[in-house]
N, C-alpha and C positions, 0 to 999 in steps of 0.2 A: 502494499500499497503506499504511494505517493505521502509521504508526512505533511505536505504544506496542503494536501487537500483533505485533509482531514477534520470530521466535523464534532460539533458536540455529541457524545452517546454512542461515538463508535467504539465498538468494540472489534481490538484487533484480535489476529489469531493466535493461538497460543503457539509458546518457540518447542522447540524441540528438548526434548530430554538434556537433561547436563551434567552430567558424575561428581560430586563432590569428592576428591581423591584426597586421601593425605599428604601428597603432593602440593595440591592446590591449597589445601588449608596451612602445610609447611612456609610456603612460597608468601601466603598473606602475612603470618607470622612474623617473617622476615622484614615484608616490606613496612607492616606497620608497627613494629617492636611488640608485637602483642604474644608475648611467650608462657601464657598460661598454660598450665599443666592440664587443663580440660580439654587444650587443642592439640595440643601435641605431642604427650604422653603417653602411648597405647597402653603398656602395662599397669602406670597407675588409674589408669582409667577404668582398666578391667576388675582394678581392687574396689576401687573409692568411687568411682563415679554411679551416679544414678541411672548414667544411660550405659554403661558397661562398653562403650567406645567412644573416642574421641568425637569432638562435635567442633563443627566451624565455628566459626566466629561470626556473629548477625551481622557484622556489616560486609561479610564477604558477601554474600548474599545483594546484599543492598548495592554493593561495590559492580558484582555483575550485572547491575540493571541496565547499563547502556549498549555493553557487548549484546544482550539477548533483545533488547530493542531492536537493535540493527538488524536482528533476522527479521522483523516483521514489518519494518518500516524502510522505506527507501529514499534517498534525500539527493537532489541533482545538487553536485557542488560547484556547477558554474552558475547555477540560479538562487544557494540557499547555504547558511551555517547555520549549523545546529549548535546550542552552547547549555551545557547543565547550568540551570537557574538556582537550583538547591532543591530540597526538600521540607514539604510542610507539615508533611506526619511522616510518623515509621512505626511501628509495634513487632516486634519480634513474639511469636507467638508458638511456636515449636521449633526446638532445635534441630539440625543439621545432622545428623550422623554421617561420619566416613565412610563413603561408597554409596551415601544415598544420590539418586536420582532428586531433578529439582526442575520444575518449567515454571515460565513466568505468561501471567496471562495482564494484560492491559486495558484500560477503558480510557480516553479522552473524556473527563468530565468538566474541563473549561477551557477556553480561548478567549485572555486580553489581548486587546491592541497595546503596546507600548511605542514610546516613541521609537524604538531601534529594532524592533519587530513583533511577534506574534509571542505570546508566553502561551505556551499549553499547560494543562495543567492533567497531569495522567495516574489514574491509578492504577497500583502494580499490586498483582498477588503472586505469591511464590509459592507453589503447589509442591508438594516433597508426593513422590512415589509411592502407593500402596498405604497411603496416611492418610487420615481424613481433614486433620486439621493443618494449614498454611505456615509456613513459615515466617514469611511475614506477610504484611499489607500495609500500603503506603501509598502517600502524592506525592509524586516526584515532579519535576517545574525543569521546561526544555523551553528556553527561547529560541524561534526560530527567525534567521536575519535573511530577508533577502535581498540579494544585489540588485 
């Protein structure tokens, strides 16, 4: 779907499933400096964690949003620039365990004209394969600047 042609109320197709590996979690820990044992210590998690295995950082799922968003939308770089504008709300509802598969659902909930472009409010839900509760729900803001 062409991003510039989206309207309020549009539901985007679901993304492909994406596996959250221990390597991906470890890379995120290095990038953010968050080396809490519940994310990276498999043996300790087996003994002490209520999940029995490492869990992904909540912000890892949130940080994957732009990559996953680009699976379901297109932007013409000759005509548009897309910028991350922030997050209005974000809730982590269910931990993503190592080797879980997640996918994203998006819905356009508002479009606001700004002096520099159109600001899209997009709700996102991250679903975990074979679980009823989503990993996260949030409202992400993306500014579309038309050249």
